[in-house]
MARZAVEX-301677 format. One record per residue: x, y, z of N, C-alpha, C, O in turn. Coordinates in steps of 0.02 Angstrom, whole numbers, padded with zeros to 5 digits, always signed. Atoms other than C-alpha are relative to their C-alpha. Last residue first. Example, Ala and Ser with C-alpha at 12.3 -4.5 7.8 and 13.67 -1.06 7.14 Angstrom:
2
-00042-00059-00003+00684-00053+00357-00039+00055+00037-00014+00110+00045+00045-00059+00000+00615-00225+00390+00045+00060+00000+00097+00059+00033
REM end
This chain:
193
-00038-00034+00053-00543+01833-01843-00024-00016-00067+00002+00008-00116+00021-00070+00005-00675+01784-01713+00035+00035-00057+00007+00083-00084+00066-00002+00031-00647+01598-01745-00024+00072-00011-00056+00087-00061-00007+00019+00070-00461+01612-01712-00067+00003-00037-00070+00023-00095-00032-00055+00035-00492+01709-01551+00008-00016-00074-00001+00029-00115+00051-00052+00008-00615+01576-01493+00028+00059-00038-00006+00087-00081+00046+00023+00053-00486+01438-01525-00054+00052-00013-00074+00062-00070-00035-00007+00065-00356+01535-01425-00044-00022-00057-00043+00009-00110-00002-00071+00017-00479+01555-01281+00034+00011-00067+00012+00052-00108+00067-00020+00022-00514+01367-01279-00002+00073-00021-00036+00090-00069+00009+00031+00066-00327+01328-01273-00069+00019-00027-00076+00033-00087-00040-00039+00048-00306+01452-01131-00009-00028-00070-00013+00011-00118+00032-00064+00011-00451+01372-01035+00038+00041-00052+00007+00073-00095+00060+00013+00039-00379+01197-01057-00036+00065-00016-00060+00075-00071-00023+00020+00067-00208+01255-00999-00060-00013-00045-00059+00005-00104-00018-00060+00038-00285+01351-00853+00023-00018-00070+00012+00021-00117+00059-00030+00029-00373+01195-00791+00018+00059-00043-00015+00071-00094+00001-00072-00007-00214+01099-00760-00061+00028-00037-00071+00015-00096-00023-00036+00060-00247+00914-00746-00009+00075+00010-00053+00098+00046+00052-00005+00051-00267+00850-00568+00027+00038-00060+00074+00076-00054+00032-00065+00000-00105+00809-00476-00056+00000-00053-00050-00034-00104-00010-00041+00060-00065+00627-00453-00036+00066+00007-00089+00070+00038-00069-00025+00001-00043+00536-00287+00015+00045-00060+00068+00074-00063-00003-00060-00042-00231+00519-00269+00070+00029+00003+00079+00086+00025+00006-00062+00038-00230+00404-00420+00000+00063+00043+00005+00118+00017-00046-00005+00058-00162+00247-00339-00002+00069-00031+00050+00099-00044-00069-00003-00024-00242+00264-00168+00049+00008-00057+00101+00041-00049-00010-00064-00034-00411+00308-00246+00073+00007+00023+00104+00059+00014+00000-00051+00053-00400+00162-00367+00012+00069+00031+00051+00109+00005-00067+00002+00032-00349+00048-00222+00004+00050-00058+00058+00077-00071-00051-00025-00046-00501+00105-00122+00069+00000-00034+00106+00049-00028+00009-00073-00006-00621+00083-00269+00055+00030+00045+00083+00082+00029-00019-00029+00064-00553-00090-00308-00006+00076+00002+00036+00112-00025-00073-00003+00004-00559-00137-00125+00024+00031-00065+00074+00067-00067-00021-00055-00045-00743-00091-00119+00075+00007-00002+00101+00063-00003+00020-00062+00035-00772-00203-00271+00019+00061+00042+00044+00110+00016-00048-00014+00053-00671-00342-00188-00018+00063-00038+00027+00100-00059-00063-00018-00031-00774-00337-00028+00051+00020-00054+00086+00071-00047+00010-00068-00027-00934-00337-00131+00063+00025+00035+00081+00084+00028-00006-00046+00056-00866-00488-00225-00011+00072+00022+00024+00117-00001-00072-00008+00012-00842-00578-00060+00012+00047-00058+00059+00087-00057-00024-00040-00056-01026-00546-00023+00076+00012-00005+00100+00066+00008+00016-00069+00014-01065-00608-00199+00018+00046+00058+00036+00104+00046-00044-00023+00054-00973-00771-00167-00013+00074-00015+00034+00112-00025-00066-00012-00031-01063-00793-00001+00050+00026-00052+00091+00070-00037+00008-00059-00043-01230-00772-00091+00066+00017+00034+00085+00075+00036+00000-00059+00043-01173-00894-00226-00008+00064+00040+00024+00115+00025-00069-00011+00022-01129-01026-00097+00006+00062-00044+00056+00099-00040-00036-00026-00059-01302-01006-00019+00074+00014-00018+00102+00064+00004+00022-00069-00009-01382-01028-00192+00036+00032+00059+00056+00090+00055-00030-00037+00055-01281-01186-00226-00018+00075+00007+00024+00118-00005-00071-00008-00017-01329-01252-00055+00036+00040-00054+00080+00080-00038-00004-00044-00059-01513-01222-00092+00072+00013+00020+00091+00070+00034+00011-00069+00022-01498-01295-00267+00005+00049+00058+00030+00105+00050-00056-00021+00042-01420-01456-00204-00007+00073-00019+00041+00112-00015-00057-00011-00045-01548-01473-00065+00060+00025-00039+00095+00071-00017+00009-00060-00042-01691-01449-00189+00058+00015+00045+00079+00073+00050-00063-00006-00036-01633-01576-00319-00001+00063+00043+00042+00107+00036-00027+00067-00011-01797-01638-00394+00064+00001+00042+00079-00047+00077+00053+00036-00036-01891-01472-00379+00024-00071+00015+00001-00101+00064-00005-00011-00072-01726-01387-00422-00057-00031+00040-00051-00040+00100-00027+00059-00035-01717-01464-00594-00001+00007+00075+00009-00043+00111-00034-00020-00061-01820-01347-00703+00020-00062+00039-00015-00113+00037+00047-00010-00056-01858-01420-00872+00040+00022+00061+00100+00012+00065-00032+00012-00065-01745-01391-01018-00052+00012+00054-00077+00068+00062+00028+00058-00037-01844-01410-01180+00041-00019+00061+00050-00079+00076-00047+00053+00017-01741-01285-01282-00015-00064+00039+00027-00109+00044-00015-00004+00072-01882-01158-01287+00048-00054-00022+00044-00078-00079+00047+00041+00039-01943-01216-01115+00015+00001-00075-00001-00047-00110+00004-00036+00064-01791-01149-01025-00042-00043-00047-00017-00090-00078-00005+00040+00061-01785-01197-00842-00001+00044-00062+00000+00105-00057+00049-00020+00050-01849-01088-00700+00000-00046-00060-00053-00062-00088+00065-00016-00029-01763-01152-00542-00054+00014-00052-00112-00004-00042+00021+00053-00046-01613-01242-00614-00069+00012+00029-00108-00035+00038+00024+00057+00040-01600-01124-00762-00024-00057+00045-00070-00093+00027+00060-00022+00036-01590-00975-00645-00029-00058-00041-00089-00072-00039+00054-00001-00049-01467-01066-00533-00065+00020-00033-00118-00009-00019+00015+00070-00017-01355-01107-00680-00058-00003+00049-00103-00044+00041+00036+00030+00057-01366-00927-00742-00019-00073+00014-00073-00094-00005+00067-00030+00000-01319-00861-00570-00042-00029-00057-00101-00044-00048+00039+00039-00048-01174-00985-00570-00071+00028+00006-00118-00009+00017+00009+00069+00026-01103-00910-00729-00044-00041+00047-00088-00077+00024+00050-00002+00053-01133-00732-00669-00013-00070-00028-00070-00087-00044+00065-00008-00031-01040-00767-00507-00056+00002-00052-00110-00025-00040+00019+00065-00029-00893-00836-00605-00067+00005+00035-00106-00043+00033+00014+00050+00052-00887-00683-00717-00021-00067+00030-00067-00099+00004+00062-00016+00035-00905-00558-00575-00017-00054-00051-00074-00076-00055+00055+00017-00046-00771-00643-00470-00067+00014-00033-00115-00024-00024+00006+00073+00000-00652-00637-00619-00057-00023+00046-00093-00070+00030+00031+00019+00064-00687-00451-00637-00008-00076-00005-00059-00100-00030+00071-00020-00002-00652-00421-00452-00035-00021-00064-00091-00046-00062+00035+00047-00043-00489-00521-00462-00075+00016+00004-00116-00029+00002+00002+00066+00033-00429-00420-00611-00039-00050+00041-00082-00086+00014+00045-00003+00057-00474-00252-00533-00008-00068-00034-00064-00089-00049+00069-00004-00025-00395-00293-00366-00050+00002-00057-00103-00030-00053+00018+00065-00027-00236-00351-00454-00072+00001+00027-00110-00046+00014+00012+00047+00055-00225-00193-00559-00023-00068+00025-00069-00098-00004+00053-00024+00043-00248-00074-00412-00016-00050-00056-00074-00069-00065+00064+00013-00033-00143-00176-00291-00058+00020-00046-00108-00016-00051+00007+00073-00005+00003-00178-00412-00066-00019+00032-00102-00063+00008+00025+00025+00064-00022+00005-00457-00011-00076+00003-00057-00102-00028+00073+00007-00003-00003+00051-00273-00031-00026-00065-00087-00051-00065+00029-00024+00063+00183+00013-00285-00076-00009+00002-00100-00065-00003+00005-00073-00001+00256+00001-00110-00033+00028-00063-00047+00087-00066-00004-00019+00070+00226-00184-00085-00013+00075-00002-00066+00099+00019+00035-00060+00022+00262-00229+00095+00014+00014-00074+00071+00015-00097+00038+00019+00060+00317-00407+00123-00030+00061-00034-00063+00055-00086-00046+00033+00046+00458-00362+00246-00036-00026-00063-00002-00046-00111-00047-00045+00033+00345-00232+00328+00047-00035-00050+00065-00005-00101-00067+00023-00019+00201-00351+00364+00052+00040-00038+00052+00041-00100-00013-00012-00071+00032-00264+00360+00070-00023+00023+00093-00002+00076+00018-00067-00022-00005-00234+00176+00017+00012+00073+00022+00070+00095-00048-00049+00026+00092-00384+00113-00017+00071+00023+00027+00114+00024-00066+00010-00031-00004-00500+00227+00049+00052-00024+00088+00079+00016+00007-00023-00070-00172-00428+00173+00067-00008+00036+00087+00036+00074+00001-00073+00000-00118-00444-00010-00009+00028+00071+00019+00080+00087-00066-00028+00018-00064-00624+00012+00000+00076+00002+00049+00106+00026-00048+00015-00053-00222-00674+00106+00068+00032-00015+00098+00064+00028+00019-00040-00058-00338-00585-00015+00049-00011+00058+00068+00036+00092-00021-00069+00013-00245-00662-00163-00016+00045+00060+00026+00087+00079-00073-00001-00002-00262-00837-00091+00026+00071-00011+00072+00094+00023-00020+00009-00069-00447-00809-00055+00076+00003+00008+00102+00033+00054+00015-00061-00037-00475-00737-00229+00021-00006+00073+00049+00042+00101-00048-00050+00021-00387-00882-00314-00010+00064+00039+00038+00096+00061-00065+00020-00029-00489-01006-00212+00054+00051-00019+00095+00069+00023+00004-00014-00072-00650-00913-00254+00066-00018+00034+00088+00017+00079-00008-00073-00008-00600-00914-00438-00004+00019+00074+00032+00064+00095-00068-00019+00018-00576-01103-00433+00013+00074+00011+00063+00093+00042-00043+00025-00054-00739-01135-00340+00073+00019-00013+00108+00038+00033+00010-00043-00059-00833-01022-00462+00045-00023+00058+00073+00019+00093-00032-00065+00014-00757-01113-00612-00007+00046+00061+00041+00080+00079-00072+00011-00005-00804-01283-00541+00039+00065-00010+00088+00079+00024-00015+00008-00071-00981-01220-00513+00075-00013+00011+00104+00012+00059+00004-00065-00033-00991-01154-00691+00016-00004+00074+00047+00042+00101-00063-00035+00011-00930-01322-00760+00000+00068+00034+00052+00090+00060+00015-00067+00028-01078-01415-00686+00064+00040-00003+00095+00056+00048+00042+00007+00060-01064-01603-00658-00012+00067-00035-00032+00068-00093-00043+00015+00057-00917-01577-00540-00039-00010-00064-00011-00009-00119-00025-00063+00028-01036-01492-00417+00044-00012-00061+00049+00031-00104-00056-00027-00038-01125-01657-00394+00023+00065-00032+00004+00081-00089-00023-00064+00027-01293-01727-00449+00053+00027+00046+00043+00034+00106-00039-00042-00044-01332-01911-00420+00022+00064-00037+00044+00061-00094-00069+00017-00017-01470-02007-00506+00032+00051+00044-00001+00088+00080-00048-00031+00045-01627-01943-00593+00073-00015+00015+00117+00003-00024+00022-00001+00070-01765-02050-00520+00055+00023-00047+00065-00007-00101+00012+00068+00026-01692-02102-00353-00020-00002-00073-00007-00051-00108+00072+00004+00013-01617-01928-00326-00014-00069-00028+00020-00089-00076+00021+00059+00038-01445-01912-00249-00076+00001-00004-00111+00012+00045+00064+00028-00020-01379-01743-00195-00017-00058-00046-00004-00056-00106+00020+00059+00039-01210-01660-00197-00068-00024+00026-00085-00014+00084+00070+00002+00022-01134-01497-00137-00011-00061-00044+00019-00069-00097+00033+00054-00036-00969-01523-00044-00073-00009-00021-00109-00049+00009-00034+00063+00011-00871-01423-00172-00035-00058+00035-00035-00114+00009+00002+00021+00070-00993-01278-00180+00029-00069-00009-00002-00112-00042+00070+00014+00019-01028-01256+00005-00004-00027-00071-00044-00072-00086+00023+00059-00037-00842-01274+00047-00072-00018-00020-00087-00076-00032-00032+00059+00028-00789-01153-00090-00027-00063+00034-00044-00112+00000+00031+00011+00066-00916-01023-00033+00029-00062-00034-00008-00101-00064+00067+00028-00011-00857-01044+00146-00036-00013-00065-00071-00063-00072-00009+00069-00024-00676-01019+00092-00067-00033+00012-00077-00091-00005-00019+00043+00056-00724-00866-00011+00008-00073+00021-00013-00118-00015+00058+00002+00046-00818-00783+00133+00015-00046-00059-00027-00086-00079+00049+00050-00023-00679-00833+00254-00062-00004-00045-00093-00057-00051-00028+00068-00006-00546-00744+00147-00053-00050+00025-00065-00099-00009+00011+00038+00061-00645-00591+00089+00023-00072+00007-00002-00117-00028+00070+00023+00002-00654-00523+00266-00014-00043-00061-00056-00088-00059+00006+00056-00046-00463-00513+00277-00071-00029-00001-00080-00090+00005-00041+00055+00027-00453-00405+00121-00006-00062+00045-00012-00118+00020+00034+00029+00058-00599-00298+00179+00039-00058-00029+00010-00109-00049+00059+00036-00024-00519-00271+00350-00038-00033-00057-00060-00090-00051-00023+00062-00031-00351-00224+00273-00060-00042+00023-00060-00103+00012-00029+00041+00053-00430-00094+00158+00021-00068+00028+00004-00120-00001+00057+00027+00037-00536-00026+00301+00024-00046-00056-00005-00099-00067+00032+00048-00044-00380-00008+00408-00060-00032-00034-00071-00092-00029-00042+00061+00001-00289+00074+00263-00029-00054+00044-00026-00113+00028+00007+00031+00066-00432+00198+00243+00040-00064-00006+00017-00113-00034+00064+00037+00003-00438+00233+00429-00011-00035-00067-00041-00089-00070+00057-00045+00012-00253+00279+00423-00064-00041-00001-00062-00102-00010+00041+00015+00058-00130+00159+00500-00056+00050-00006-00090+00066+00043+00000-00054+00048-00004+00236+00619-00039-00015-00063-00028+00018-00114-00054+00012+00047+00036+00079+00718+00003+00054-00053+00046+00051-00098-00063-00012-00034-00069+00140+00865+00060-00009-00048+00113+00020-00037-00015+00042-00057-00221+00152+00753+00069+00016+00029+00103+00062+00007+00006+00073+00008-00271+00293+00639+00017-00037+00064+00013-00009+00118+00060+00021-00036-00303+00478+00677-00011-00075-00004-00063-00100+00016+00061-00037+00017-00126+00518+00629-00059-00024+00040-00050-00047+00097+00024-00038-00057+00030+00451+00717-00062+00041-00015-00080+00085+00025-00002+00033-00064+00115+00398+00558-00027+00046+00054-00019+00107+00051-00026-00043-00052+00058+00472+00394-00002-00038+00066-00054-00064+00086+00048-00043-00033+00035+00343+00259+00035+00042+00052+00094+00033+00065-00022-00022-00066+00145+00258+00131-00049+00049+00030-00074+00092-00005-00039-00060+00001+00053+00178-00012+00017+00021+00070-00018+00004+00118+00042-00058+00000+00000+00000+00000+00044+00061+00000+00105+00057+00010
REM end
C-alpha cells in the first residue's frame, strides 16, 4: 500500500482509517471465499429417479470454486503484504491492477453460477430444459447459499477496487485547468478573426 502518515487519527501503528478498512476488507474476503468453496465443493444430492448430482457435473460451479480459491489466496497475500513490513509492496499500481482483475473474475464466475441457478429453478422451455430444483432442492439451496457468499466476497473486492484506485490516483495532480481554458480562448480568437 502507499505510505501513510504515522501518528494520525489511525491506530497505534499509524494506520489511516482507509488502510484499516482496506485491510479489514481483504481479511473479510478470505472466510467468505472459503465458505463459498466449501458449500460448492461439498454440494451433492442423490435422486432415485434422476441419479446423483455433484458440483463436478456443472462447469460453472467448478469455475466459481476455482476463482473463489484464487481470490482467497490473493486476499491473504495482499493482506499479509499490507501489514508485514518485509512483504510490503510500495507500488499502489500492483494492488490497483490485481484488485481489478480479481473483481472481474469474481463477477464472471458469479454470473455463470447465477445462470445455472436460474435455469435450475426456471428452466428454458424453448430448448426443452425443465427446471431441476424441484428434484434436487438441497443441491440448489446449497448452490444458492454458496453464490450469496461469493457475492458478499465480490462486494469486498469491489470496495477494495475503489479504495486501491483512490490510493493509486490520489498521488497525481489533477490536470491543469488554465491550460484547457487558454486553449479554448485561443480557438475563440481564431474563430473571431
